[in-house]
PASEBA-1860 file (N, C-alpha, C; in nm, 3 decimals):
! residues 218
1> MTEPGRER> 0.069/-0.120/0.025/-0.002/0.026/-0.051/0.096/0.142/-0.025 ~ 0.075/0.226/-0.094/0.151/0.323/-0.087/0.101/0.422/0.028 ~ 0.183/0.563/0.047/0.161/0.636/0.164/0.063/0.715/0.081 ~ -0.064/0.811/0.156/-0.177/0.829/0.144/-0.142/1.028/0.097 ~ -0.145/1.046/-0.062/-0.106/1.127/-0.086/0.008/1.143/-0.165 ~ 0.121/1.016/-0.187/0.213/1.011/-0.205/0.262/1.035/-0.378 ~ 0.145/0.982/-0.412/0.119/0.998/-0.619/0.171/1.121/-0.656 ~ 0.129/1.225/-0.563/0.108/1.356/-0.611/0.280/1.420/-0.583
9> LRVGHSER> 0.362/1.363/-0.509/0.465/1.411/-0.466/0.624/1.391/-0.576 ~ 0.689/1.497/-0.589/0.756/1.503/-0.725/0.882/1.390/-0.686 ~ 0.889/1.373/-0.818/1.036/1.253/-0.824/1.148/1.351/-0.876 ~ 1.267/1.294/-0.809/1.395/1.377/-0.888/1.498/1.231/-0.994 ~ 1.612/1.238/-0.981/1.710/1.165/-1.061/1.693/1.050/-1.031 ~ 1.759/1.003/-0.886/1.756/0.924/-0.789/1.637/0.819/-0.837 ~ 1.500/0.864/-0.807/1.414/0.772/-0.855/1.419/0.732/-0.954 ~ 1.391/0.843/-1.111/1.351/0.822/-1.244/1.461/0.667/-1.291
17> DAAAEALR> 1.612/0.670/-1.231/1.727/0.595/-1.260/1.660/0.440/-1.196 ~ 1.623/0.473/-1.047/1.579/0.328/-0.988/1.481/0.279/-1.056 ~ 1.391/0.367/-1.128/1.292/0.295/-1.203/1.325/0.240/-1.329 ~ 1.385/0.313/-1.380/1.467/0.234/-1.532/1.565/0.133/-1.525 ~ 1.631/0.088/-1.415/1.694/-0.005/-1.396/1.565/-0.105/-1.342 ~ 1.505/-0.109/-1.291/1.385/-0.235/-1.276/1.291/-0.240/-1.438 ~ 1.304/-0.159/-1.489/1.285/-0.150/-1.593/1.325/-0.266/-1.701 ~ 1.454/-0.247/-1.703/1.552/-0.319/-1.739/1.546/-0.438/-1.686
25> DAAADGRI> 1.547/-0.459/-1.558/1.515/-0.581/-1.563/1.443/-0.648/-1.529 ~ 1.316/-0.625/-1.571/1.161/-0.660/-1.605/1.196/-0.737/-1.768 ~ 1.256/-0.637/-1.870/1.241/-0.685/-1.997/1.358/-0.791/-2.020 ~ 1.494/-0.808/-1.934/1.581/-0.919/-1.938/1.488/-1.029/-1.862 ~ 1.389/-1.036/-1.797/1.324/-1.174/-1.731/1.188/-1.165/-1.853 ~ 1.172/-1.139/-1.919/1.135/-1.093/-2.029/0.925/-1.051/-2.014 ~ 0.919/-1.010/-1.914/0.807/-0.945/-1.867/0.781/-0.860/-1.926 ~ 0.856/-0.808/-2.014/0.798/-0.720/-2.097/0.926/-0.701/-2.212
33> TLEELDER> 0.834/-0.644/-2.337/0.917/-0.673/-2.498/1.011/-0.560/-2.468 ~ 1.093/-0.522/-2.539/1.188/-0.440/-2.642/1.140/-0.324/-2.614 ~ 0.999/-0.283/-2.716/0.936/-0.214/-2.783/0.869/-0.167/-2.628 ~ 0.812/-0.252/-2.541/0.771/-0.176/-2.427/0.831/-0.125/-2.332 ~ 0.965/-0.196/-2.342/1.101/-0.143/-2.253/1.098/0.032/-2.285 ~ 1.139/0.029/-2.418/1.200/0.193/-2.490/1.090/0.283/-2.408 ~ 0.906/0.259/-2.485/0.778/0.326/-2.434/0.797/0.386/-2.249 ~ 0.875/0.239/-2.238/0.793/0.289/-2.068/0.961/0.362/-1.964
41> LERALLAR> 1.088/0.353/-2.064/1.233/0.478/-2.017/1.186/0.548/-2.087 ~ 1.118/0.602/-2.173/1.064/0.726/-2.206/0.936/0.786/-2.085 ~ 0.902/0.710/-2.036/0.794/0.774/-1.953/0.835/0.781/-1.826 ~ 0.962/0.714/-1.805/1.025/0.704/-1.668/1.090/0.852/-1.669 ~ 1.144/0.866/-1.804/1.282/1.010/-1.791/1.197/1.097/-1.775 ~ 1.043/1.087/-1.818/0.984/1.234/-1.849/0.917/1.225/-1.702 ~ 0.882/1.147/-1.571/0.795/1.148/-1.517/0.871/1.273/-1.389 ~ 0.711/1.278/-1.341/0.733/1.411/-1.226/0.697/1.405/-1.090
49> TYGELDAL> 0.616/1.283/-1.102/0.542/1.219/-0.975/0.558/1.077/-0.947 ~ 0.587/1.059/-0.779/0.573/0.903/-0.765/0.414/0.831/-0.829 ~ 0.358/0.893/-0.878/0.262/0.843/-0.907/0.240/0.758/-1.072 ~ 0.337/0.893/-1.129/0.368/0.881/-1.301/0.430/0.717/-1.277 ~ 0.586/0.763/-1.196/0.636/0.639/-1.197/0.556/0.491/-1.140 ~ 0.477/0.508/-1.045/0.433/0.401/-1.053/0.357/0.310/-1.098 ~ 0.293/0.393/-1.208/0.211/0.321/-1.338/0.279/0.240/-1.412 ~ 0.385/0.265/-1.419/0.481/0.185/-1.543/0.517/0.057/-1.470
57> FEDLQTAS> 0.430/0.011/-1.338/0.483/-0.123/-1.288/0.352/-0.207/-1.226 ~ 0.220/-0.109/-1.268/0.122/-0.154/-1.222/0.058/-0.349/-1.294 ~ 0.105/-0.366/-1.405/0.099/-0.484/-1.439/0.229/-0.556/-1.404 ~ 0.318/-0.532/-1.311/0.476/-0.633/-1.307/0.414/-0.679/-1.195 ~ 0.469/-0.776/-1.142/0.527/-0.847/-1.013/0.642/-0.738/-0.960 ~ 0.686/-0.651/-1.064/0.802/-0.586/-0.985/0.713/-0.469/-0.886 ~ 0.750/-0.499/-0.761/0.698/-0.317/-0.728/0.792/-0.189/-0.762 ~ 0.735/-0.054/-0.799/0.765/0.083/-0.820/0.875/0.075/-0.721
65> PAVSPAPA> 1.035/0.059/-0.757/1.163/0.066/-0.633/1.177/0.207/-0.586 ~ 1.060/0.348/-0.648/1.019/0.463/-0.562/0.939/0.452/-0.457 ~ 1.020/0.395/-0.324/0.942/0.349/-0.239/0.931/0.491/-0.190 ~ 1.071/0.572/-0.149/0.988/0.700/-0.086/1.077/0.840/-0.130 ~ 1.055/0.976/-0.110/1.125/1.033/-0.081/1.248/1.054/-0.093 ~ 1.370/1.094/-0.185/1.456/1.116/-0.141/1.551/1.242/-0.099 ~ 1.642/1.231/0.018/1.677/1.326/0.032/1.766/1.396/-0.076 ~ 1.704/1.588/-0.115/1.789/1.643/-0.200/1.931/1.645/-0.151
73> SPAHPQLP> 2.042/1.597/-0.294/2.136/1.581/-0.247/2.271/1.718/-0.328 ~ 2.327/1.680/-0.247/2.419/1.843/-0.245/2.525/1.799/-0.288 ~ 2.523/1.680/-0.385/2.660/1.637/-0.458/2.618/1.651/-0.612 ~ 2.472/1.697/-0.616/2.483/1.769/-0.766/2.485/1.932/-0.759 ~ 2.603/1.936/-0.835/2.562/2.075/-0.852/2.489/2.174/-0.890 ~ 2.415/2.325/-0.897/2.357/2.365/-0.928/2.425/2.398/-1.133 ~ 2.430/2.325/-1.223/2.534/2.344/-1.341/2.432/2.305/-1.405 ~ 2.446/2.327/-1.573/2.355/2.296/-1.677/2.349/2.171/-1.705
81> GYSAEDRL> 2.237/2.091/-1.735/2.229/1.977/-1.767/2.176/1.848/-1.625 ~ 2.086/1.939/-1.573/2.066/1.831/-1.432/1.884/1.854/-1.411 ~ 1.841/1.956/-1.548/1.675/1.961/-1.558/1.674/1.955/-1.702 ~ 1.557/1.933/-1.766/1.550/1.950/-1.918/1.488/2.070/-1.975 ~ 1.500/2.206/-1.859/1.473/2.308/-1.860/1.588/2.388/-1.840 ~ 1.716/2.313/-1.816/1.835/2.374/-1.776/1.928/2.288/-1.868 ~ 1.964/2.261/-1.981/2.035/2.129/-2.034/2.188/2.196/-2.066 ~ 2.260/2.090/-2.037/2.407/2.149/-2.084/2.389/2.124/-2.225
89> VLSGGMSS> 2.420/2.288/-2.304/2.469/2.273/-2.429/2.607/2.278/-2.528 ~ 2.609/2.162/-2.606/2.713/2.185/-2.695/2.720/2.238/-2.834 ~ 2.765/2.353/-2.861/2.702/2.428/-3.030/2.870/2.421/-3.057 ~ 2.839/2.344/-3.168/2.962/2.362/-3.281/2.967/2.487/-3.318 ~ 2.829/2.625/-3.337/2.861/2.713/-3.414/2.930/2.703/-3.534 ~ 3.028/2.804/-3.602/3.107/2.812/-3.682/3.241/2.709/-3.664 ~ 3.291/2.723/-3.569/3.343/2.633/-3.524/3.355/2.482/-3.489 ~ 3.379/2.475/-3.370/3.375/2.298/-3.301/3.343/2.340/-3.141
97> EKRSGTWD> 3.308/2.232/-3.074/3.300/2.211/-2.978/3.325/2.062/-2.894 ~ 3.419/2.049/-2.822/3.457/1.897/-2.783/3.429/1.844/-2.629 ~ 3.373/1.724/-2.602/3.408/1.689/-2.500/3.498/1.586/-2.457 ~ 3.626/1.520/-2.424/3.701/1.460/-2.416/3.766/1.386/-2.282 ~ 3.839/1.340/-2.219/3.881/1.261/-2.142/3.786/1.238/-2.041 ~ 3.849/1.275/-1.883/3.758/1.224/-1.768/3.588/1.366/-1.802 ~ 3.506/1.371/-1.785/3.442/1.423/-1.763/3.299/1.366/-1.708 ~ 3.204/1.429/-1.658/3.031/1.391/-1.654/2.961/1.438/-1.720
105> VPPFIRIE> 2.898/1.354/-1.752/2.828/1.340/-1.865/2.684/1.372/-1.807 ~ 2.577/1.474/-1.804/2.479/1.475/-1.708/2.331/1.435/-1.747 ~ 2.266/1.444/-1.701/2.126/1.328/-1.785/2.018/1.426/-1.877 ~ 2.085/1.554/-1.889/2.033/1.620/-1.988/2.149/1.723/-2.087 ~ 2.144/1.701/-2.230/2.224/1.757/-2.270/2.151/1.847/-2.400 ~ 2.199/1.926/-2.496/2.147/1.993/-2.596/2.267/1.984/-2.659 ~ 2.332/1.921/-2.827/2.386/1.956/-2.876/2.324/2.032/-3.067 ~ 2.379/2.165/-3.041/2.355/2.197/-3.169/2.483/2.229/-3.277
113> GGAGTVRL> 2.475/2.150/-3.357/2.579/2.149/-3.449/2.609/2.244/-3.553 ~ 2.519/2.359/-3.551/2.523/2.504/-3.637/2.601/2.471/-3.761 ~ 2.716/2.545/-3.842/2.765/2.497/-3.961/2.920/2.412/-3.874 ~ 2.965/2.370/-3.790/3.064/2.337/-3.733/3.083/2.210/-3.692 ~ 3.150/2.159/-3.540/3.153/2.012/-3.551/3.130/2.010/-3.389 ~ 3.077/1.934/-3.376/3.038/1.847/-3.269/3.082/1.718/-3.149 ~ 3.153/1.715/-3.103/3.257/1.541/-3.092/3.275/1.540/-2.914 ~ 3.178/1.411/-2.899/3.150/1.415/-2.737/3.227/1.259/-2.747
121> NCLEARPL> 3.362/1.252/-2.719/3.406/1.132/-2.628/3.412/1.063/-2.500 ~ 3.305/0.969/-2.540/3.284/0.927/-2.370/3.391/0.785/-2.294 ~ 3.467/0.808/-2.372/3.516/0.649/-2.351/3.599/0.681/-2.197 ~ 3.632/0.806/-2.137/3.632/0.815/-2.023/3.590/0.902/-1.946 ~ 3.463/0.904/-1.975/3.355/0.992/-1.930/3.315/0.909/-1.792 ~ 3.190/0.989/-1.724/3.152/0.929/-1.596/3.007/0.987/-1.668 ~ 2.935/0.856/-1.677/2.770/0.932/-1.711/2.708/0.955/-1.550 ~ 2.630/1.006/-1.554/2.525/1.070/-1.404/2.393/0.989/-1.375
129> ASVIDIEV> 2.369/0.942/-1.485/2.181/0.888/-1.500/2.226/0.760/-1.572 ~ 2.119/0.676/-1.545/2.076/0.560/-1.691/2.025/0.574/-1.819 ~ 1.993/0.694/-1.813/1.893/0.739/-1.946/1.959/0.878/-1.930 ~ 2.057/0.882/-2.061/2.100/1.074/-2.079/2.028/1.086/-2.178 ~ 1.889/1.212/-2.163/1.840/1.282/-2.245/1.919/1.368/-2.351 ~ 1.903/1.326/-2.506/2.001/1.470/-2.582/1.919/1.440/-2.656 ~ 1.912/1.610/-2.655/1.846/1.697/-2.774/1.891/1.735/-2.886 ~ 1.855/1.731/-2.994/1.944/1.732/-3.120/1.934/1.842/-3.206
137> VGAMGTMV> 1.994/1.972/-3.233/1.987/2.029/-3.288/2.063/2.052/-3.423 ~ 2.080/1.990/-3.550/2.172/1.982/-3.654/2.190/2.080/-3.707 ~ 2.091/2.156/-3.782/2.125/2.256/-3.864/2.263/2.213/-3.974 ~ 2.361/2.251/-3.999/2.433/2.200/-4.103/2.603/2.156/-4.027 ~ 2.559/2.093/-3.926/2.658/2.039/-3.859/2.716/1.913/-3.823 ~ 2.832/1.834/-3.811/2.876/1.744/-3.804/2.897/1.686/-3.642 ~ 2.762/1.576/-3.586/2.777/1.575/-3.452/2.811/1.409/-3.459 ~ 2.952/1.363/-3.343/3.013/1.271/-3.314/2.999/1.219/-3.215
145> IVTPEDWA> 2.944/1.089/-3.187/3.007/1.066/-3.024/3.039/0.942/-3.005 ~ 3.129/0.920/-2.969/3.219/0.772/-2.927/3.171/0.725/-2.784 ~ 3.151/0.586/-2.831/3.128/0.553/-2.656/3.178/0.427/-2.652 ~ 3.188/0.394/-2.528/3.293/0.254/-2.460/3.175/0.154/-2.533 ~ 3.227/0.044/-2.505/3.144/-0.063/-2.591/2.992/-0.093/-2.538 ~ 3.007/-0.084/-2.396/2.866/-0.139/-2.358/2.777/-0.034/-2.284 ~ 2.783/0.092/-2.384/2.669/0.177/-2.380/2.608/0.155/-2.506 ~ 2.502/0.196/-2.490/2.382/0.183/-2.596/2.326/0.329/-2.665
153> ANTDRLSK> 2.233/0.361/-2.774/2.194/0.459/-2.821/2.066/0.455/-2.920 ~ 1.904/0.519/-2.830/1.808/0.463/-2.909/1.820/0.640/-2.994 ~ 1.782/0.616/-3.152/1.741/0.728/-3.231/1.611/0.730/-3.255 ~ 1.522/0.635/-3.226/1.404/0.616/-3.304/1.333/0.749/-3.332 ~ 1.330/0.868/-3.197/1.290/0.931/-3.181/1.347/1.112/-3.308 ~ 1.469/1.029/-3.348/1.558/1.143/-3.403/1.453/1.159/-3.618 ~ 1.454/1.341/-3.590/1.439/1.353/-3.707/1.531/1.334/-3.826 ~ 1.578/1.251/-3.937/1.689/1.298/-4.035/1.669/1.431/-4.117
161> GWGSVASK> 1.565/1.478/-4.165/1.540/1.608/-4.244/1.642/1.568/-4.387 ~ 1.685/1.617/-4.416/1.801/1.657/-4.549/1.908/1.579/-4.496 ~ 1.952/1.550/-4.367/2.106/1.524/-4.294/2.062/1.386/-4.275 ~ 2.170/1.307/-4.203/2.182/1.157/-4.176/2.226/1.146/-4.025 ~ 2.190/0.975/-4.016/2.230/0.962/-3.858/2.222/0.785/-3.941 ~ 2.372/0.776/-3.861/2.443/0.639/-3.812/2.469/0.619/-3.683 ~ 2.409/0.512/-3.646/2.421/0.439/-3.506/2.500/0.325/-3.488 ~ 2.606/0.274/-3.464/2.671/0.154/-3.508/2.701/0.067/-3.345
169> IATTPGPG> 2.612/0.154/-3.254/2.582/0.095/-3.112/2.476/-0.003/-3.072 ~ 2.483/-0.068/-2.973/2.388/-0.115/-2.916/2.259/-0.053/-2.904 ~ 2.150/-0.112/-2.915/2.023/-0.003/-2.816/1.978/-0.062/-2.715 ~ 2.043/-0.156/-2.658/2.020/-0.184/-2.492/2.126/-0.210/-2.425 ~ 2.186/-0.126/-2.351/2.246/-0.105/-2.275/2.360/-0.259/-2.178 ~ 2.461/-0.227/-2.145/2.494/-0.372/-2.051/2.469/-0.300/-1.911 ~ 2.468/-0.430/-1.836/2.421/-0.351/-1.698/2.499/-0.271/-1.626 ~ 2.438/-0.142/-1.578/2.487/-0.036/-1.509/2.524/0.014/-1.601
177> KPLLLLHG> 2.535/0.032/-1.693/2.571/0.123/-1.812/2.426/0.250/-1.891 ~ 2.472/0.351/-1.922/2.334/0.418/-1.926/2.290/0.387/-2.140 ~ 2.201/0.442/-2.114/2.122/0.426/-2.269/2.132/0.599/-2.289 ~ 2.163/0.640/-2.433/2.132/0.790/-2.442/2.002/0.754/-2.556 ~ 1.948/0.856/-2.497/1.856/0.857/-2.577/1.811/1.002/-2.682 ~ 1.798/0.945/-2.762/1.828/1.109/-2.880/1.700/1.139/-2.959 ~ 1.696/1.269/-2.964/1.535/1.350/-3.036/1.599/1.469/-3.075 ~ 1.515/1.510/-3.165/1.531/1.623/-3.230/1.572/1.573/-3.326
185> TVGMGSLS> 1.591/1.731/-3.441/1.696/1.670/-3.570/1.790/1.734/-3.609 ~ 1.826/1.632/-3.747/1.971/1.655/-3.796/1.999/1.751/-3.866 ~ 1.858/1.788/-3.887/1.890/1.940/-4.059/1.937/1.858/-4.117 ~ 2.009/1.933/-4.210/2.123/1.916/-4.345/2.260/1.874/-4.275 ~ 2.289/1.827/-4.103/2.354/1.767/-4.088/2.354/1.630/-4.050 ~ 2.480/1.624/-3.967/2.516/1.456/-3.970/2.541/1.390/-3.839 ~ 2.481/1.296/-3.825/2.540/1.270/-3.670/2.610/1.107/-3.677 ~ 2.660/1.065/-3.580/2.740/0.927/-3.565/2.758/0.911/-3.433
193> IRHASRSD> 2.709/0.811/-3.394/2.755/0.730/-3.283/2.857/0.598/-3.317 ~ 2.924/0.579/-3.237/2.992/0.486/-3.250/3.127/0.452/-3.172 ~ 3.139/0.317/-3.164/3.225/0.279/-3.025/3.419/0.321/-3.048 ~ 3.487/0.308/-3.055/3.569/0.356/-3.054/3.667/0.268/-3.160 ~ 3.778/0.365/-3.218/3.790/0.318/-3.361/3.979/0.293/-3.323 ~ 4.069/0.276/-3.440/4.193/0.210/-3.343/4.224/0.361/-3.304 ~ 4.224/0.415/-3.405/4.264/0.569/-3.347/4.270/0.630/-3.184 ~ 4.105/0.625/-3.180/4.079/0.653/-3.072/4.144/0.623/-2.980
201> LRKLAKEA> 4.173/0.437/-2.955/4.218/0.342/-2.877/4.385/0.447/-2.835 ~ 4.462/0.437/-2.978/4.569/0.526/-2.980/4.558/0.635/-2.901 ~ 4.496/0.736/-2.930/4.495/0.831/-2.883/4.449/0.872/-2.747 ~ 4.351/0.773/-2.692/4.332/0.723/-2.549/4.465/0.693/-2.444 ~ 4.590/0.584/-2.508/4.687/0.492/-2.444/4.782/0.707/-2.456 ~ 4.783/0.734/-2.573/4.921/0.862/-2.558/4.853/0.897/-2.455 ~ 4.731/0.980/-2.435/4.710/1.118/-2.341/4.722/1.019/-2.206 ~ 4.710/0.885/-2.179/4.729/0.844/-2.073/4.859/0.833/-2.026
209> RQRRAIEG> 4.969/0.777/-2.131/5.119/0.805/-2.104/5.153/0.940/-2.049 ~ 5.101/1.038/-2.132/5.105/1.173/-2.082/5.110/1.202/-1.938 ~ 5.016/1.177/-1.897/4.936/1.233/-1.769/5.029/1.140/-1.633 ~ 5.032/1.021/-1.660/5.168/0.919/-1.596/5.307/1.049/-1.612 ~ 5.318/1.045/-1.709/5.450/1.146/-1.691/5.446/1.275/-1.653 ~ 5.329/1.341/-1.599/5.294/1.439/-1.570/5.316/1.406/-1.412 ~ 5.251/1.308/-1.386/5.218/1.295/-1.218/5.308/1.198/-1.184 ~ 5.424/1.162/-1.231/5.519/1.108/-1.169/5.546/0.956/-1.152
217> PR> 5.589/0.922/-1.062/5.627/0.771/-1.009/5.486/0.808/-0.849 ~ 5.436/0.749/-0.841/5.403/0.755/-0.710/5.445/0.654/-0.584
END
């Protein structure tokens, strides 16, 4: 039995993440299809209240993992990327925008290709949510996302326009790994989502050697 009035209480990232993980477990057990998983993950991502999360589990034996309100966490700074209304904006403009090395991938991102290039190298990145919501505004730009082997991406809600979309990674993530949920439009640009190439791995190894040289022996 749920607490009276609980269904109207607001949820945060931790409750949405827990619900998404429970839904993936249900799909792995065969209790919902991959199509149902995709639809329910989107609803979990957009949920604002406990009632909306609970509705995702009404026909499952699994109870909603969002049992009670979580206390506010001071670990998440008030920076762009922690709400759909205030996304981390990465814009190519007329030049380029890059993220690489060790960096935090927040739950909400907007990629604006412009007439330039946006490149996200996530090989050493730390995902801060199990579902990363990425809004794409392609224009005429080139957008590249490089991910570790066990990350996944869903581009079903992405409009190509006159551009192109090429995702070469799985649509279901590995255990504890994130799903990139992309939506918006590529416009006249291009979007590529892939795992690391040999060139990427060589560059990664070179950067690691340089860091060790700077840090010196421990």
